C-alpha positions as CSV (number, residue, x, y, z in Angstrom):
1,M,18.4,-37.5,135.0
2,D,19.6,-39.8,132.1
3,I,18.5,-43.4,131.9
4,V,20.9,-45.6,133.9
5,T,22.6,-48.3,131.9
6,E,23.7,-51.8,133.1
7,R,27.1,-50.5,134.1
8,E,26.1,-47.2,135.7
9,A,24.7,-45.7,138.8
10,H,23.7,-42.1,139.7
11,L,24.8,-39.8,142.5
12,R,22.5,-37.0,143.7
13,I,24.7,-34.3,145.2
14,A,23.3,-32.0,147.8
15,P,23.3,-28.3,146.8
16,E,25.7,-27.4,149.7
17,L,28.3,-29.7,148.2
18,L,28.3,-28.3,144.6
19,M,30.9,-25.7,145.6
20,F,33.5,-28.5,145.5
21,L,32.8,-29.4,141.9
22,P,34.4,-27.7,138.8
23,V,32.1,-24.9,137.5
24,S,31.3,-26.9,134.4
25,R,30.1,-29.8,136.4
26,R,28.1,-28.1,139.2
27,Q,24.9,-30.1,138.6
28,E,22.8,-32.1,141.1
29,W,22.9,-35.4,139.2
30,H,26.1,-37.3,138.3
31,R,26.4,-40.5,136.4
32,V,29.2,-42.9,137.4
33,T,30.6,-45.9,135.5
34,L,30.9,-49.0,137.6
35,D,34.0,-51.2,137.5
36,R,33.3,-53.7,140.4
37,T,36.2,-52.4,142.4
38,S,35.6,-48.7,143.0
39,T,33.7,-47.9,146.2
40,L,31.0,-45.3,146.7
41,G,33.5,-43.1,148.5
42,H,35.9,-43.3,145.6
43,H,33.2,-42.2,143.2
44,V,32.1,-39.3,145.4
45,E,35.7,-38.1,145.8
46,S,36.4,-38.6,142.1
47,I,33.9,-35.9,141.2
48,G,35.5,-33.5,143.7
49,V,33.7,-33.8,147.0
50,P,35.8,-34.6,150.1
51,L,34.2,-37.3,152.2
52,T,34.8,-35.2,155.3
53,E,32.0,-32.9,154.0
54,V,29.5,-35.7,153.3
55,G,26.7,-36.8,155.7
56,P,25.0,-40.3,155.8
57,M,24.4,-41.5,152.3
58,T,21.3,-43.4,151.3
59,I,19.8,-45.5,148.5
60,G,16.1,-45.1,149.0
61,D,15.6,-45.6,152.7
62,R,18.7,-47.8,153.1
63,G,21.9,-46.3,154.5
64,V,25.2,-47.1,152.7
65,T,28.8,-46.4,153.8
66,P,31.6,-45.0,151.7
67,S,33.0,-48.6,151.4
68,Y,29.8,-49.8,149.6
69,L,30.3,-51.1,146.1
70,P,27.6,-49.6,143.9
71,V,25.6,-51.8,141.6
72,A,23.9,-50.9,138.3
73,G,20.8,-48.9,138.8
74,D,21.7,-47.5,142.2
75,I,20.6,-43.9,142.9
76,V,22.6,-42.6,145.8
77,D,21.7,-39.5,147.8
78,V,24.9,-37.7,148.9
79,P,24.0,-35.1,151.6
80,A,26.2,-32.5,153.3
81,V,27.4,-33.4,156.8
82,P,24.7,-32.4,159.3
83,R,25.1,-29.3,161.4
84,P,26.0,-29.2,164.2
85,Q,28.3,-32.1,163.5
86,Q,28.3,-34.7,166.3
87,L,31.7,-35.7,167.5
88,P,32.6,-38.4,170.1
89,E,34.2,-35.8,172.3
90,E,34.6,-32.1,172.7
91,P,36.3,-30.9,169.6
92,R,40.0,-30.0,169.5
93,F,41.4,-28.4,166.4
94,L,44.6,-28.3,164.3
95,L,44.8,-25.6,161.5
96,D,47.0,-25.6,158.5
97,V,49.5,-22.8,157.6
98,H,46.9,-20.6,155.8
99,L,44.5,-20.2,158.8
100,G,46.6,-18.4,161.3
101,T,44.1,-15.6,162.0
102,L,41.3,-18.1,162.5
103,A,43.6,-20.0,164.9
104,R,44.1,-17.0,167.1
105,R,40.3,-16.3,167.1
106,L,39.5,-19.8,168.2
107,R,42.0,-19.6,171.0
108,L,40.5,-16.2,172.0
109,L,37.3,-18.2,172.5
110,G,39.0,-20.7,174.7
111,L,39.0,-23.5,172.1
112,D,42.0,-26.0,172.1
113,T,43.6,-25.0,168.9
114,A,47.0,-26.1,167.5
115,Y,48.6,-24.2,164.7
116,H,52.0,-24.2,163.0
117,N,53.2,-22.1,160.1
118,D,55.9,-24.5,159.1
119,M,54.4,-28.0,159.1
120,D,53.9,-30.1,156.0
121,D,50.9,-32.2,155.1
122,P,52.1,-35.6,156.4
123,A,53.1,-34.0,159.8
124,L,49.7,-32.3,160.1
125,V,47.9,-35.6,159.5
126,A,50.1,-37.3,162.0
127,Q,49.5,-34.7,164.7
128,A,45.7,-34.6,164.0
129,N,45.6,-38.4,164.4
130,E,47.8,-38.6,167.5
131,E,46.1,-35.9,169.4
132,R,42.6,-36.6,168.0
133,R,42.2,-33.1,166.6
134,V,39.9,-32.1,163.8
135,L,42.2,-30.9,160.9
136,L,40.8,-27.6,159.5
137,T,41.9,-26.6,156.1
138,Q,40.9,-25.2,152.7
139,D,43.1,-27.7,150.9
140,R,40.8,-30.4,149.5
141,G,43.7,-32.6,148.7
142,L,44.7,-32.7,152.4
143,L,41.2,-33.7,153.4
144,R,41.4,-36.6,151.0
145,R,44.4,-38.2,152.6
146,R,43.3,-41.7,153.6
147,A,45.2,-41.7,156.9
148,L,43.4,-38.7,158.3
149,W,41.0,-39.6,161.0
150,L,38.8,-36.4,160.8
151,G,39.0,-33.1,159.0
152,A,36.8,-30.3,157.9
153,Y,36.8,-27.8,155.0
154,V,36.7,-24.2,156.2
155,R,34.2,-22.1,154.2
156,G,34.7,-18.4,153.8
157,S,37.5,-16.1,152.7
158,S,37.5,-13.7,155.7
159,P,38.4,-14.8,159.3
160,R,35.0,-13.6,160.4
161,D,33.2,-15.9,157.9
162,Q,35.5,-18.7,158.6
163,L,34.9,-18.5,162.4
164,R,31.2,-18.4,161.9
165,D,31.3,-21.5,159.7
166,L,33.3,-23.5,162.2
167,L,31.2,-22.5,165.2
168,E,28.0,-23.3,163.3
169,R,29.4,-26.7,162.2
170,F,30.7,-27.9,165.5
171,S,28.9,-25.8,168.1
172,P,31.8,-26.1,170.6
173,P,31.5,-24.8,174.2
174,L,33.1,-21.4,174.4
175,R,35.4,-20.3,177.2
176,P,36.6,-16.8,176.2
177,W,39.8,-15.3,177.6
178,T,41.1,-18.6,178.9
179,R,43.8,-19.5,176.3
180,C,46.9,-17.8,175.0
181,T,46.3,-16.6,171.5
182,A,50.1,-17.0,170.8
183,C,50.7,-20.6,171.9
184,N,47.3,-22.1,173.0
185,G,48.4,-22.4,176.6
186,L,46.0,-21.9,179.5
187,L,45.8,-18.5,181.1
188,I,46.0,-18.0,184.9
189,P,45.4,-14.8,186.9
190,A,48.6,-12.9,187.6
191,A,49.3,-10.4,190.3
192,K,50.6,-7.1,189.0
193,H,53.8,-7.3,191.0
194,E,54.5,-10.7,189.5
195,V,54.4,-9.5,185.8
196,E,55.5,-5.9,186.3
197,P,59.0,-6.5,185.0
198,L,57.4,-7.6,181.7
199,L,55.3,-4.5,181.2
200,E,55.8,-1.2,179.5
201,A,55.6,1.8,181.8
202,G,52.4,3.0,180.3
203,T,50.7,-0.4,180.8
204,R,51.9,-0.5,184.5
205,R,50.3,2.9,185.1
206,T,47.0,2.2,183.4
207,F,46.0,-1.4,184.2
208,D,45.9,-3.5,187.4
209,A,44.3,-6.9,186.3
210,Y,46.4,-9.3,184.4
211,G,46.5,-12.9,183.1
212,Q,49.6,-14.9,182.1
213,C,50.1,-18.0,180.0
214,R,51.3,-20.8,182.1
215,T,53.1,-22.3,179.0
216,C,54.9,-19.4,177.3
217,G,54.6,-16.6,180.0
218,Q,52.8,-14.1,177.7
219,V,51.0,-11.5,179.7
220,Y,47.5,-10.3,178.9
221,W,45.3,-7.4,180.0
222,H,42.2,-5.6,178.7
223,G,43.8,-2.8,176.6
224,A,43.4,-0.8,173.5
225,H,42.2,-3.7,171.3
226,S,39.7,-5.0,173.8
227,G,36.7,-3.5,172.0
228,H,37.5,-5.4,168.8
229,L,38.1,-8.6,170.7
230,E,34.9,-8.3,172.7
231,E,33.0,-7.9,169.4
232,I,34.5,-11.2,168.2
233,V,33.5,-12.9,171.4
234,E,29.9,-11.6,171.4
235,S,29.4,-12.5,167.8
236,A,30.7,-16.0,168.5
237,R,28.3,-16.4,171.4
238,A,25.4,-15.3,169.2
239,W,26.4,-17.8,166.4
240,T,26.7,-20.8,168.7
241,A,23.4,-19.9,170.3
242,G,21.8,-20.3,166.9
């Protein structure tokens, strides 16, 4: 670490957060120049780290908030958000346009998950705030919008890795097979004769137990893809159990 001058402070960035920095700047220590108006949160975001990914920051043994105005000589520890992340209520999610597969898997697990493939950033923020949903995205700029009440960066390039990351971060209670993967509505048991007009002949002959979405009417049964879905559910249970 370099010597701090009279107009500088230092940030010590947790290893888990270095992924947000440009490759050329992925080092633990960062020197920031003070201007008497920029907050700690501004300095952290200016090097590339969204505040949604930052845990309680400290100077020595003293906690400081993102609104704190650093002074010369400060050495600020910037940790990653603790896992599991504690929320004031059971988490509900809203996913951006690029996370459609993850949205369906969250719904499969019974998690209240809103998703749209045609909603712009301001509308996403508005819905997240109005419905108190955690906005999930891999768009760092979206997470830096001041109006957003709560968001989270989704790590991983595959839906499996993304799902594991979210379950380990929030540890939500799972209720598999209770939501419609198409629209997020709740599923209710359906008698075969009630849904028979909606079924293909082969399905009617093969299956007797059905569920139906009370919102969109989609009919569900354990069919050819159940093995793959069961694998997703069992993996999710293992991840949330630690």
